[in-house]
N, C-alpha and C positions, 0 to 999 in steps of 0.2 A: 680213237684219238683221246688223249688224256692231257689235262692241264691242272696244275694246283697253284693256289695262291695262299701263302702263309704269312702271318704277322705275329708279333709278340706284343705283350702288354703288361700292365700292372693291375693290382686290385682297384686303383683309382681310375685307370683307363684300360679296362679289360680288352683282351685281344678279340673276344667274341663280338665286339662292336662291328667287326667285319660283316657279321650277319645282317646288321641294319643297312650297311652300305650296299651289299649285294642283294638286299631284299629277299634273302633266303634264310630261314630259321636254322640254326646249327643243330637242333635236335630232330630235324626232319630230313628224310631223303625224298627228293622230288624228281619227277620225270616230265619232260616236255616233248611234244611231237614237233618235228621239223620236216621240211620237205624231203629230206634224204635219210631220215631215221629218227632215233630217239636220243634226246640229251638228258643226262642224269646229273643232278647236283646233290652232293652229300659232303659231310664233314668228317674226315678220318680222325680228327682231333679237335676238341673245342673246350678250352679252359681259359681262365683269366690271363694265364701266362703265355699261352700259345694256341693259335687257332689256324686250321687249314681248311680251305674250301676247295673241293675238287669238281671239275667239269669233265664228265665222260660222255663222249659222243659216239653212239653206235650207228654206223653208217650202213645202210642197206645198198650194196653195190648194184643190185638189180634195179631198184628204184632210181638210183643215180643215172643209170644208162637209159632207162625209159623216159625220164624227164628230159634228158639231153637230146635224145634222138627219137623219142616216141616209139622205141622198140624196132626202128628201121635203120638201115644204113643209107648210104647215098642213093638217090634215085628211088627210094621207097622199098628197096630190097631188104630182107631181114639181115641184121648185122650180127653175125655169129663170131666175130673176132674174140678170141679168148681174153685179150688184153682189156676188152671193155668190162669184163667181169672180175678179172684177177689183176689187181693193181694195189698201190699203196694207199688209196683213198680212205679205207676204213681205219688206218693205223697211224698215218703221219699227219701232223698238224698242217693245215692248209687253209684255203679260203672257206672250206666247209666248216672248219672250227670257228673261223671268224664270223660266219653267218650264224652258227650256233650261239656264239657269245652275244650277238646282237638280239637274238630271240630270247635268250634266258636272262641276260643282264642288261636289258634295254634301259631301265631307269638308272642303273649304276653308270652306264656309259654316258648318259646325259648329265651326270652329276646331281641327281635328284635323290633326296632322302627326307620324306615328309615327317617321319617319326623322329629323326635326330638330325635336323638340318645343319647343326653346328659341326657335325662330323665330316661333311662333304669336303671342306677346304683343308682338312687336317692331314698333313703328310704322315704316313705310317711306315714303319720299317717292314718292307715287303720282300718276300722271296717268291719268285715265280719259277716254276719248273715245267718243262715240256720234254718228255723223254724221247720223242722222235719228231724231229723237225727237218723237213727237206730244205736244204740251203744251197740254192744255185749261186755259187760264188764262194762257198766254203765258210769256215769259221771266221776268216778275216772280214768277210762282208757282214756277218752277224755282228761282230764287234763294231764295225763302221756304222751300222745302223742304230744300235742301242746305246753305245757309250756316249755319243753326244747328248743323249737325253738324260744323262746322269746315272745310268745303270752300271753296276759292276757285272761284267759279262763272263760267264763260263760257257764255252761252246766246245764240247768234247766230240770229236769226229767218231762216228760209228763205223766199225770195220765191216767190210763186205761179208766176211765170215771169220769169226774168231779162231776157227780151227785151221784156217789157211791165211796167216798174216801176210804172206807174199802177194795175196790178191789186192792188198791195199785197202784204202778207205772208201766208203760209200759217200753219196752226196747228202747223207743225213747227219745231224748232230744232236747231242743231248744238250738242251739249253737250260741254263740257270741264270736268272737275273736277280740281283739284290740291290736295294737302294731305298731311299726315302722318298715316296711319292704319294699323292692322293690315289685312291683306288680308281677313280674315274680316269685320271691320266694314264695309269698303268694299263687299264683295259683299252683305252684308245690307242696307245702305242702298239699293243698286241693286235688289235683289230686291223690296223693298217699294215704292220710290218710282217705278220705271219704270211699273208698272201703274197707280199712282195718277195719274200725269201723263197717261197714255193714257185712263184713265177708261172703259175698254171691255173688260172681261175676256172672254176667249174661251171660258170654261168655266163651268159651274154652280157657284155659290159655296155650298158646304155648311158645316155648323157647324164642321167641323175646320179651316176657314180661319182661325178665330179663334186656334186654337193655333199655326198657322203664322205668323200676324202677330205674336203675342206672342213666339214664339221668335226671329224675325228682328229684332224691335224691342227685344230685350233690351238694356238699358243706355242707350237713347236715346229711345224712343218715349214713355215715361211722362212725360217732361219737355219734349217737343217743342212749341213754340208752335202748330204746326198739327196737333196730335194728332187733333182731332175730324175735320178734313177728310181726313187720311190714313186714319183708321180707317173713315170712312164710304165713301170711294171704294174702298179696298182690298176692302171687303166688299160692293161693288156696291150700296151704299145700302140694304142689308137691315137695317131698323131693329132687329129683335130681336137679330141678331148684333152690330150696332154697339153697342147698349146693353150687351150682355154684355162685349164687349171693353173698352169704356170703364170699366165697373165694375171689371174685373180690373186694368186699368192704374192706376186710382186706388188699389186695394189695394197694388199694387206700389210706387207712388210713396210711399204712407204707410210701407210696410215699409222703403224706402230711406231715408226721412227720419227714421224713428223713433229711430235710434241717434244722431241729430245734434240734441241739445237746445240750449237757448239758451246754455249755458255754452260748448259746443264752438264755436258760431258766433262768440261773442265772442273766443274764443282764436284762431280762424282769422284774424280781422281785427285782432288786437291789435297795437299799434305799439310793443310793448316792444322796447328795443334788444337787439341780439344778445348783449351782455355780461350781460344779466339773464336769470335763469332763468325760462322760461315755465311757467305753471301746467299741471299734468297734467289732461287732459280728464276731465270727470266720468264719461263712459262707461268710460274706462280704470280710474278709481278704483272704479267699481261692479263691474267684472269682477274686479278684485283683491280686493275685499271678499268677493265671492261665492266665489271660489276659496279664500280663507282660511277662510271659514265651513265650506265643504265638507270641507276638510282637517281642521279641528278636529273635525268630526262623524265622521271616519273613513270617509267615503263613497268607494266605488269605482265603483259603477254609478249614473249620474246621468241624469236627465231634464231637458232644457231645454224647458220648455213655453212655446210662443209664441216659438220660436227665431228667427223672422224670417230675416235673411240669414246667420245662423250665426256671428256674431262671438264669442259666448260659447262655442259648440261648438269653434270654432277655438282659443280660448284654453285650454280644458280639455284638448284633445288634446295640447297641448305638455307637460302634466304626466303622467308615466308612472303616477302613483298612481291616475289615473282609467282603469280598465280598459275601461269601456264608457260611451259618451256618446251619448244619443239625443236628436235634435232633433225637435220636434213643432210643426207649424204648420198653420193652416187654409188658408193660401194656397199652392197648388201652385207658383205663380210664385216666391214667396219661397223655397220649398224648392229650386227650380231655381237661383236665384241663390246660395243657400247651398252647393249641390253644386259650383257653379263656383268659389266662393270657396275651398272646401276642396280643390279639385282631386281629386275622388273618382276620376275616370277614370284619373288618373296615380298614385294613392296605392298604396304597396306593400301586399302582401297582409296583413302583420301589422298595419299601421296601419289598413287598411280594415276589419279585423275588429273594431276598437274603436269604430267610428262607424256610426250608422244615422240616416236621416232619414225621418220618417213624416208623412203627411198626416192630420190629424184635428182635430176641434173639441173644445175644452176644456169645452164646455157639455154634453157627453155622456160617459157612462162608456165606457171603452175597456179591455178586458181585456189589451191589449198593454202597458199602462202599469203593470201590477201587478208587484210583486217587486223594485222598485229601492230602492237605499239612500237616495237623495235626489232631490228634484225642485226645480226653480228656476222661479219666476214673476218674471222680471225685467222691470219696466216693462210689465206685461201687464194687470193688473186694471183700470187706469184707462181702458182702451180698450173695456171692456164697459159696456153700460147697467146701471145698478144693479139692475133687476129680474132680470138674468141672472146676477148674482153667486152666488146660492144654488146654481144648477145647477153652476157651476164649483167651488164649495166641495165639493159632494158628490162630483163626479167625481174631484177630486184628493185631498181629505182622507178621504172616506168610501170610495170604490171603489178607487182606485189605492193609497192609504195607504202612501206611502213612509215610511221611518224619520225623515227630516228633510225639511222643506219650507222653502225660502227665498223670501220675497216682498219685492220692492223696489218702491217707488212714489214719485212726487214728493211733496215736502213743500210744500204750497201757501203756507205762511207765509213760505218763503224767497224767493218770487217777487218780493218788493219789493226784493231785492238785485240783480235783473237790470236793468241800465240799458237793455238793448235790448228788454225785454218791456213792452208797454203795460199800464197798470193795468187789472185786471179780465180779462186774457187768460190762457188756459191756455198751458202751454209747448209744446203740440203741437195742431194743428187737430183731431186725431181723439180727443183726451182727452174722455171723457164726464164725468169729474169729477176733481178733485184734492183730497186730504184734508189737513186739519191733522194735527198729531201726535196730538192727542187723539182725533180721528175714526178715524185709522188704528189706534190702540191699542184703541179700543172695538171695532172690527170684528175685529181679530186675537184679542183676548181672548175674544170671543163664539165665533169659529170654533174656537179651541183647546178651549173648554169643551164645545162640541157634539160634537167628534170625538175627544176623548181625547188631546189634545196639551198640552204645556207650551209657553210662548212667551216669548222674550226679544227685546230690541230693540237695534239698533246703528245708529250714524250713519255715513253714507257721504258723504265730503267734509267740508269745514270745518264744525265744529259751532258755529254762531253763537250767542253767549250770549242773544240776544234772540229770534231766529226759528228757531233750530235748524239742522240740516244741510239741504243741497239735496235729498238722497235719504234716505229712511228705510227700514230693513230690519227685517223680523221673521223670527226663526229659530224654527220650530216643531219640536218633538221629540216623538215618540210616547211617551205616558205610560201609556195604558190603552186598553181596547177602547172604541169609540165607542158611544153610546146607540143602541138599535135603531131609534128613530124619527127618526134624524138626517137621513134622505134627504128632499129636497124632495118635495112631494106628487105632482108629475108623475112623478118617478122611482119612488115607491112604487107608483103606479098601473100603471106599465109593468111 
């Protein structure tokens, strides 16, 4: 099996920077033992103008059979089938090559480069070549998988035998990918899609393969048009694992989309001339209003409940008045994205001491959330089914009981002002409800009364005289001890 990655450069940005990103020195040839043979990394060319890294995987077919079957066939009898030893595994890129990549380029796949961290996020002009790739689905499927990721794809079918063209084409292609990507993204695309095209994994697919898929698919798989095919094939068509992966990808897609409401979409495609001032996105106005309310309340230790990808956490960390910011979300994947957004791995010790990300459900009490000055529920409650709201109310206002609670939610009356929003549609596909101003105030007044808070209201965004603001915010402040029977019945029973 053979794979090359080539990039070009200049004297100011030499192509040999590829060696830093791959953690392999261009002047050395290195060998690594794997479960099925030996992987070699070397550089056929390495100059400031052009650099090529090659991965050659020598597969031992005997070791492959022994690891799979322990040298025995079904029932413990010796397995002497010739096909077990004579096949395309040593030559055609497959899941074996993907495993070899994860062994040899582990740090590069994670996007880590301690020596030159500034290189990690830099897209490079890359050319990836795989001379023999099994493609169950042909060249059309190869293009369908790689082109949505921004690659220019060359997939030349390999003839069964060039001496006999009438025999037709084999299931193999010669793959060439060109495009501007980070090295980490390129490796992740290959790590997932090579086994998908081969569609014949050489090892047992366990539940932890879902986590591997989601890690390597971060930032692209959740929105890929062939998501279902990729997920099913990568997980060897194990329906339970595939369903779990698809559900988690949908949660990730919603988390990524949740901070992009209809106003931000309108702003993104607005044809306002450059000389005119563009409107501030509603999400930015919302974060500004929350920060101002927390400052007015004198809060220093803050919970961001339902933090998603960490946009608000990131904004609060920029203000030194907030000495501790804790993001909480039910989605592990969303927290992973938040950690990457915040660059936790590269954060200085003093800054890292100010931030914490926790996985947890807001429908259950959590002693880790007690003792904070303030909590924020920004665009969260509308994602819960109405019967689940009492559990959240008790978990936040009754059990955690911060001194201040900020709740923001869409004002459904303002939806008529969105030209891009069809009548009768919610602003986001996952919204279980959207309240009028009267409905929101009735809910907030009732919660404040049950749990011993006072509540005031603020508009976020332009306060339209007819339909109100696009976002409504309630500011709860502790006034007294809550009634003893304020917990939902299921909590009292527990």
